N, C-alpha and C positions, 0 to 999 in steps of 0.2 A: 705221492702220498707222503705226508710229513712223518718222519720217524720220531717216536717218543721213547725216551729213556729216563730211568730213575736217576736223578742227580742228588749230590750230597748224601750218598748212601751211608757214609760213616756217621754223619750228623743225625740222620733219621734213626739209624740203628741205636745210637746212644740214647736218644729220646725214648725209644721203645723199651730199652733195657731199664732206664731209670723210672719211667712212668709205670710200666707194668708191675715192677716190684714195689714202687711207692704206693700204688693203689691196693695191692694185694696184702703185703705184710702188715702195715698198720691197721688195715681193715680186719685182718684175722686177729691181731693183738687186741684191738678194741672190742671185738666180738667176744673173745675169750674172757677178758676182764669184766665185760658186762654180765657174763654168766656167773661171776664170782663175787662181785661187789655191787653195791647199790649207788655209791657216790660217784658222780661223773668227774669230780676233781681228780680222783685217782686215775681214771681212764685217760683224761687229758694230760696229766703229768707224765704218765708212763708212755703215752702216745707221742708226746713232744720229744721225750728222751729217745725213743726208738727212731723217730724221724731224723733227728740230728745224728745219732750214731749210724743209722742206715745210710744216710746221704754221704757221710764221711767215708764209710767203708766201701760203698759202691763207687764213689768218686775216686778213691784211692785205687780200687781195682781197675777202673778205667784208665787211670794214669799209668799204672804199671803195665797194663796191656799195650797201651800206645807206645810207651818207652821201650818195651821189649821188641815191638815191631820195628822201631827205628834202629835199635841196636842189632837186631838180626839182619836187617838190610845192609847196614854198614859192614858187618862181618862178612857177609856173602859177597859184597862189592869188592872188598879187599882181597878175598880169596880168588875172585875171577880175574882181577888185575894180575895177581901172582901167576895164575895158570896161563894167561895169555903171554906172559913173559917167559915162563919156564917150559911150557909144553904147548907151543902155538899150533903144532900140527894136529894134536889131539883136539884142541878147541875148534880148529877149522873143520875137522871131521864131524864134530857135533853140530856145527852150522849146516853142513851138507845134509845131515840127517833131518834137521828141522825142515829144510826146503824139499827134501825127498818126500816127506810126509804130505806136502802140499802138491805133489805130483810134478815137480819141476825136473827136467832131465839133467844129466850129468854136466853138460856144458853150461847150462844156466846156473846150476849150483856152484860151479867153479868160478864163474864170473862174479857172482854175488859174494862168494867167500873172499876173493881177492880184493874186491872193492871195500868190503868191511874191514879187512886186515890193514888197510892203509890208514885207518883212523882208529886208534886203540880205544878211545873213549866210546865211540859209537859201537865198536865191536863188543866191548864189555857190557854196555847197556842193552845191546841186543841179546846177549847171553843171559843177562839177569831177567829179562822179560820173557824170552821164548824158551830158554832151557829150565829156568827155575820158577818161572811164573810170578816174579816179584816186581811190583811197581814201587817207585820211590815214594815213601810215605811223607806226609806233611810233617815238618819238624815241630810244628805246634800241635800235632795230633794228640799227644799225651795230655797237655794242658787243657785243650778244648774238650777232649773226651771227659776228663774229670769234672769240669765245670758243667757240661751238658747233662751228664748222668746225675750228678749231685742235685742240680736245680730241678731236674725232672722228677727226681725221687721226692723232693720236698713238696713240689706242686701236687704230685699224686697222693702223697701221704696226708696232706691237709684236707683233702676231700672227704675221706671217711671219718676223720676226726672232728670236722667242723660242727656237726650237730651237737656234740657233747659240750660245746662251749655255750650252747643256747638253752639247754635244759638241765635240770638237777637230777632226774631219774635216769639211771644207766640203761634200763631196758627201753625206755622211751627214746633215749638217744640212739640206741642200737637200731630201733625201727626206722628212724629217719636216716641213719647211716647206711642201712641196708638199701633203702630206696635210692638214695643219691649215688651210692657207690656202684651198685649194679647198673644203674643208668650210665654212669661214667665209664664203667668197664665195657658196656655194650658199645657205646659211641667210640671209645678208644679202639676196641677190637675191630669195629667196622672200618674205621679210617686207616688203621694199621694194615689191615688185609687189602684194602683198596689200593693203598700206596704201593704195596709190595706185589701187587698183581695176583693176589689170592682171592677166592670167593668171599666177598665182604660179609655176607650174612652168616656164613658158616664160621668165619673167623670171629665175628662178634659173639656168637653163641658159645664158642670155645673159650674165649677169654672170660666171658661172664661166668661160665660154669666153673672154671678154675677158681676164680675169686670167691664165688659163692660156696664152693666145696671147702676151701681153706677156712673161711669164716665159720661155716657150720661145724666143721671139725673142732676148731678152737673153742667155740661156744659149748659144744657137747662135752668136751673134755673138762672144761672149767665147771660145768654143772655136775659132772660125774664125780669129780674129786674135790669140788669146792665145799 
């Protein structure tokens, strides 16, 4: 039986982050403005400004998160090298504990410990993975994350805004926007859930409901106070 695993999880996660916010936030903004103004030019101008600002903010957030991940790994790597140098016996005991949890007896634990201790680099990387649960991050992770999230946000944001470029009446634009955005949210939620191993239909309805609720709330507030 062929094993199936999710690949490029970081890339997919970034797409999900950017696309989900890109579909939802501009959609809610456009709905809110449609409840307060009649001219679609105001909606499109504000929508484009929000998409640009949102893409930059989300991309920067992804960059900082990726950079922090790399910096955290480097700091922990340096600390592990220092501990292997200064307190090797304590580090050996931690290796024994790891393999004891796997059910290996004392003799096998000792043999593995001594074999690892002969190669400092392998020893340290073993501790990073099995003691701290850290994998070496891609050095390009921050840059790639920023670009993926930002671009996904723009793509997602254009969908609810696009009808307003084609009509002059804001309410008419909202009706078309609701139709295509809810469809896009449903499709996005379906495939996101399917890729991540979740029930796709449930995921699709959840994502669609969140987007619809946000837009309805924004429209209602605009009507109430507009």
